[in-house]
SEDOLO-264490 format. One line per field, with one value per residue (C-alpha): x, y, z. Coordinates in Angstrom, 1 decimal, always signed. Layout:
<pts>
east	c(X;...)
north	c(Y;...)
up	c(Z;...)
</pts>
This chain:
<pts>
east	c(+0.0;+1.2;+1.1;-1.8;-4.1;-2.6;-4.9;-3.4;-5.0;-5.3;-2.5;-0.3;-1.0;+0.0;+3.2;+4.0;+3.5;+5.0;+1.9;-0.4;-4.0;-5.2;-3.1;-4.5;-8.1;-7.2;-5.6;-8.6;-10.8;-8.5;-6.4;-8.3;-5.2;-4.8;-5.3;-9.0;-10.3;-12.0;-14.8;-14.2;-17.2;-19.4;-16.7;-13.5;-11.6;-8.4;-6.2;-4.3;-0.6;+0.1;-2.1;-0.2;+3.2;+2.0;+0.8;+4.1;+6.0;+3.8;+4.5;+8.2;+8.1;+6.2;+8.7;+11.5;+9.9;+9.3;+12.9;+14.3;+12.1;+13.5)
north	c(+0.0;+3.5;+6.4;+7.8;+5.0;+4.0;+4.9;+5.5;+5.8;+8.8;+7.5;+6.9;+10.4;+11.9;+9.9;+10.8;+14.5;+14.3;+16.0;+15.1;+14.0;+17.3;+19.2;+17.1;+18.0;+21.7;+21.6;+19.8;+22.6;+25.6;+24.7;+24.1;+22.6;+19.9;+16.4;+15.5;+12.5;+9.8;+8.0;+4.3;+3.3;+4.9;+4.8;+4.6;+7.3;+7.2;+9.7;+9.3;+9.0;+11.1;+14.0;+13.9;+14.0;+16.9;+18.9;+18.3;+19.5;+22.6;+23.4;+23.0;+25.3;+27.9;+27.8;+28.1;+31.2;+32.8;+32.2;+33.6;+36.7;+37.5)
up	c(+0.0;-0.8;+1.5;-0.6;+0.5;+3.9;+6.8;+10.2;+13.6;+15.8;+17.9;+14.9;+13.6;+16.9;+17.0;+13.4;+14.1;+17.6;+19.1;+22.0;+21.4;+22.9;+20.4;+17.6;+18.7;+18.9;+15.5;+13.9;+15.1;+14.4;+11.3;+8.1;+6.5;+9.2;+7.8;+7.6;+9.5;+7.6;+9.3;+8.8;+10.9;+13.5;+16.2;+14.1;+12.3;+10.3;+8.5;+5.2;+5.9;+2.8;+4.2;+7.5;+5.7;+3.4;+6.4;+8.2;+5.2;+4.9;+8.5;+7.9;+4.9;+6.8;+9.7;+7.2;+5.5;+8.9;+10.0;+6.7;+7.1;+10.5)
</pts>
């Protein structure tokens, strides 16, 4: 399976992004660019690994631009 179709759990997403579950919840509400959750069933959600990687790279680029502007 490629990253474009690989679903990861909430815990895996938090580990990949090195954030707490509380931070994940806050980002889901506040950041429209944060990876969207996919409802797999009534009680189960997942995230595309590719979306998580893309969001992380976007954050890295924004931090780099901010650092270069200073």
